[in-house]
C-alpha positions as CSV (number, residue, x, y, z in Angstrom):
1,M,0.0,0.0,0.0
2,R,1.3,3.5,-0.9
3,V,-0.2,6.8,0.2
4,I,0.3,9.5,-2.4
5,E,-0.3,13.2,-1.7
6,T,-2.4,15.0,-4.3
7,K,-2.4,18.6,-5.4
8,L,-5.2,19.3,-2.9
9,K,-3.8,19.7,0.6
10,G,-5.2,16.9,2.9
11,V,-6.5,14.7,0.1
12,S,-4.6,11.5,-0.4
13,L,-4.6,8.8,-3.1
14,V,-4.1,5.3,-1.7
15,Q,-2.7,2.7,-4.0
16,L,-3.6,-0.7,-2.6
17,D,-1.7,-3.9,-3.3
18,S,-3.7,-6.5,-5.2
19,F,-3.2,-10.1,-6.2
20,E,-4.5,-11.8,-9.3
21,D,-4.2,-15.3,-10.6
22,H,-6.3,-17.8,-12.6
23,R,-8.9,-17.8,-9.9
24,G,-9.6,-14.1,-9.9
25,H,-8.6,-10.9,-8.2
26,Y,-8.0,-10.2,-4.5
27,L,-7.7,-6.8,-2.8
28,E,-7.6,-5.9,0.9
29,L,-9.7,-2.8,1.2
30,Y,-8.8,-1.7,4.8
31,N,-6.4,-2.8,7.4
32,E,-6.3,-0.4,10.4
33,E,-2.7,-1.2,11.3
34,M,-1.4,-0.6,7.7
35,Y,-3.2,2.7,7.5
36,R,-1.8,3.9,10.8
37,K,1.7,2.9,9.8
38,S,1.1,4.9,6.6
39,G,0.2,8.0,8.6
40,I,-3.6,7.7,8.2
41,N,-4.8,7.7,11.8
42,I,-8.6,8.1,11.4
43,R,-11.2,6.2,13.2
44,F,-14.0,5.1,10.8
45,V,-17.4,4.4,12.3
46,Q,-19.7,3.9,9.3
47,D,-19.5,2.2,5.9
48,D,-21.9,3.0,3.0
49,I,-22.4,1.7,-0.5
50,S,-24.2,3.3,-3.4
51,I,-25.0,1.4,-6.6
52,S,-25.8,3.3,-9.7
53,T,-25.9,3.0,-13.5
54,R,-24.0,4.6,-16.3
55,H,-24.1,8.5,-16.4
56,V,-25.6,8.9,-12.9
57,L,-23.8,11.7,-11.2
58,R,-23.9,12.0,-7.4
59,G,-22.6,15.1,-5.5
60,I,-20.9,17.4,-4.8
61,H,-21.6,16.5,-1.1
62,G,-19.7,16.9,2.2
63,D,-19.7,18.3,5.7
64,A,-17.4,20.1,8.1
65,E,-16.5,17.0,10.2
66,T,-16.3,13.8,8.2
67,W,-13.3,12.1,6.7
68,K,-14.3,9.7,3.9
69,L,-12.2,6.8,2.4
70,I,-13.7,6.1,-1.1
71,T,-13.3,2.9,-3.1
72,C,-14.9,1.4,-6.2
73,L,-16.1,-2.1,-5.5
74,H,-17.5,-2.9,-8.9
75,G,-17.3,-1.1,-12.3
76,S,-15.7,2.4,-12.6
77,F,-16.4,6.0,-11.8
78,Y,-15.0,9.4,-12.3
79,L,-14.5,11.0,-8.8
80,V,-14.1,14.7,-8.2
81,V,-12.9,16.1,-4.8
82,A,-13.3,19.9,-4.3
83,N,-12.2,22.2,-1.6
84,C,-15.5,23.6,-0.3
85,D,-14.1,25.5,2.7
86,A,-15.2,29.1,2.0
87,D,-12.5,30.4,4.4
88,S,-9.7,28.6,2.6
89,P,-7.5,30.4,0.0
90,D,-7.9,27.1,-2.0
91,F,-11.7,27.2,-2.0
92,G,-13.0,25.9,-5.3
93,K,-9.8,24.0,-6.3
94,W,-10.6,20.4,-7.3
95,E,-9.0,17.2,-8.6
96,S,-10.4,14.2,-10.4
97,F,-9.6,10.5,-10.2
98,V,-10.8,7.4,-12.0
99,L,-11.5,4.6,-9.6
100,S,-12.3,1.1,-10.7
101,D,-12.7,-2.4,-9.3
102,R,-9.4,-3.3,-11.0
103,N,-7.0,-0.3,-10.3
104,G,-6.7,-0.7,-6.5
105,R,-7.1,3.0,-5.8
106,Q,-8.8,4.7,-2.9
107,V,-9.2,8.4,-2.2
108,L,-9.1,9.9,1.3
109,V,-11.3,13.0,1.5
110,P,-11.0,15.4,4.5
111,P,-13.7,17.4,6.2
112,K,-14.8,20.6,4.3
113,F,-14.1,18.9,1.0
114,G,-17.0,17.8,-1.2
115,N,-17.0,14.8,-3.4
116,G,-19.1,13.8,-6.4
117,H,-18.8,10.9,-8.8
118,L,-20.0,10.0,-12.3
119,V,-20.6,6.4,-13.2
120,L,-18.6,5.3,-16.2
121,S,-19.6,1.6,-16.4
122,D,-23.0,0.0,-16.9
123,V,-23.2,-0.6,-13.1
124,T,-21.0,0.7,-10.3
125,A,-20.7,0.0,-6.6
126,F,-19.3,3.1,-4.8
127,H,-18.1,2.4,-1.2
128,Y,-17.0,4.8,1.4
129,K,-16.0,4.6,5.0
130,Q,-16.9,7.6,7.2
131,S,-15.3,9.0,10.4
132,T,-18.7,10.3,11.7
133,Y,-22.2,9.0,11.5
134,Y,-24.3,10.5,8.7
135,N,-26.0,13.8,9.8
136,P,-28.2,15.3,7.0
137,A,-28.4,18.6,8.9
138,G,-24.7,19.1,8.6
139,Q,-24.4,18.3,4.9
140,F,-23.6,20.8,2.1
141,T,-24.3,20.3,-1.6
142,Y,-22.9,22.1,-4.5
143,K,-24.4,21.8,-8.0
144,W,-22.3,19.5,-10.2
145,N,-21.8,22.4,-12.6
146,D,-21.4,25.2,-10.1
147,A,-19.7,28.1,-11.9
148,R,-17.4,28.8,-8.9
149,L,-15.9,25.3,-9.1
150,K,-15.6,25.0,-12.9
151,I,-15.4,21.2,-12.7
152,W,-14.9,19.3,-16.0
153,W,-17.2,16.2,-16.2
154,P,-16.9,13.6,-19.0
155,V,-20.7,14.0,-19.9
156,K,-22.8,17.1,-20.4
157,D,-26.2,15.7,-19.5
158,P,-25.9,13.4,-16.4
159,I,-28.7,11.7,-14.6
160,L,-29.2,13.6,-11.3
161,S,-31.3,13.5,-8.2
162,R,-33.4,16.6,-7.4
163,R,-31.0,17.5,-4.6
164,D,-28.0,17.4,-7.0
165,E,-29.9,19.3,-9.7
166,A,-30.8,22.0,-7.3
167,G,-27.5,22.2,-5.4
168,G,-29.2,21.7,-2.0
169,W,-31.9,19.8,-0.1
170,V,-35.2,19.5,-2.0
171,E,-38.4,18.6,-0.1
């Protein structure tokens, strides 16, 4: 396992070790001791999975308290992580990653950063560990095409939820 710093301060790309032979593919997603030895000393308390189809775009979502460790369990997706801290001089800076069930990559997203993903394969399983329990009241949402962020997405007309289309909670 290798931890690679990205151009966004606090965001890390984790390259996992994998094993493949005639029987298939093996990947250890999380080993607390290995993460701690690599300098990632975060206590995760909740795991979530989202399953979506091609061209579904989820996000940009986040909160001020939660660390997320994001992995692709099946398929592939285009992941965007954006600095959403309005008090930061780096507000609005973003970076993209392609995660798949084959490339052994994870992305560690700190608090005050938002993440969104676009499904690239027919079906994708998006997995993330969280350092806090989900609290809808503490969430922020930016529109996927928010002019302040200027994020490039590989599709122009994604499939969106009402929340993501509006850029906030919709009743």
